[in-house]
C-alpha positions as CSV (number, residue, x, y, z in Angstrom):
1,X,206.3,50.4,29.6
2,X,204.6,48.6,26.8
3,X,203.6,45.7,29.1
4,X,202.0,48.2,31.5
5,X,200.1,49.8,28.7
6,X,198.9,46.4,27.5
7,X,197.7,45.4,31.0
8,X,195.9,48.8,31.2
9,X,194.1,48.2,27.9
10,X,193.1,44.7,29.0
11,X,191.7,46.1,32.2
12,X,189.9,48.8,30.2
13,X,188.3,46.3,27.9
14,X,187.4,44.0,30.8
15,X,185.7,46.9,32.7
16,X,183.7,47.8,29.6
17,X,182.5,44.2,29.3
18,X,181.9,43.7,33.0
19,X,179.7,46.8,33.1
20,X,177.5,45.5,30.4
21,X,177.0,42.2,32.2
22,X,176.5,43.5,35.7
23,X,173.0,43.1,37.2
24,X,173.6,45.3,40.3
25,X,173.5,49.0,39.7
26,X,176.0,49.8,42.5
27,X,178.5,47.4,41.1
28,X,178.1,49.0,37.7
29,X,178.9,52.4,39.1
30,X,182.0,51.1,40.8
31,X,183.2,49.4,37.6
32,X,182.5,52.7,35.7
33,X,184.6,54.6,38.2
34,X,187.5,52.1,37.7
35,X,187.1,52.5,33.9
36,X,187.4,56.2,34.2
37,X,190.5,56.0,36.5
38,X,192.2,53.5,34.1
39,X,191.4,55.8,31.2
40,X,192.9,58.8,33.0
41,X,196.1,56.8,33.6
42,X,196.2,56.0,29.9
43,X,195.8,59.7,29.1
44,X,198.8,60.4,31.3
45,X,200.9,57.7,29.5
46,X,200.1,59.2,26.1
47,X,201.1,62.6,27.5
48,X,197.8,64.4,27.6
49,X,197.6,65.6,31.2
50,X,194.7,68.0,30.6
51,X,192.5,65.1,29.4
52,X,193.7,63.0,32.3
53,X,192.7,65.6,34.9
54,X,189.3,66.1,33.1
55,X,188.6,62.3,32.9
56,X,189.5,61.8,36.6
57,X,187.4,64.8,37.8
58,X,184.4,64.3,35.6
59,X,184.4,60.6,34.8
60,X,185.4,59.2,38.2
61,X,184.4,62.1,40.3
62,X,181.3,64.1,39.5
63,X,179.5,61.6,37.3
64,X,179.9,58.8,39.9
65,X,178.6,61.1,42.7
66,X,175.6,62.0,40.5
67,X,175.0,58.3,39.9
68,X,175.2,57.5,43.7
69,X,172.7,60.4,44.4
70,X,170.3,59.1,41.8
71,X,170.4,55.6,43.2
72,X,169.7,57.0,46.6
73,X,166.8,59.1,45.3
74,X,165.1,56.1,43.6
75,X,165.8,54.0,46.7
76,X,168.1,51.5,44.9
77,X,170.5,51.9,47.8
78,X,169.0,51.0,51.2
79,X,169.9,52.8,54.4
80,X,171.2,50.6,57.2
């Protein structure tokens, strides 16, 4: 289990660094979603299921949807 946690922490740090260097807004949102999902898995591993559910629902769910809607409103995402 310790190796799995270490891999999750490495992915978490790499997501945080990747978001700061990403030039594309859509890629940044997708990386943010993966950061939130990894963080919710970590919350489950440290036995905090209430925080895991909140992180998954708010971090990866609602916040990401709001980001997508905002990008659509400012025409950063083009319709095809």
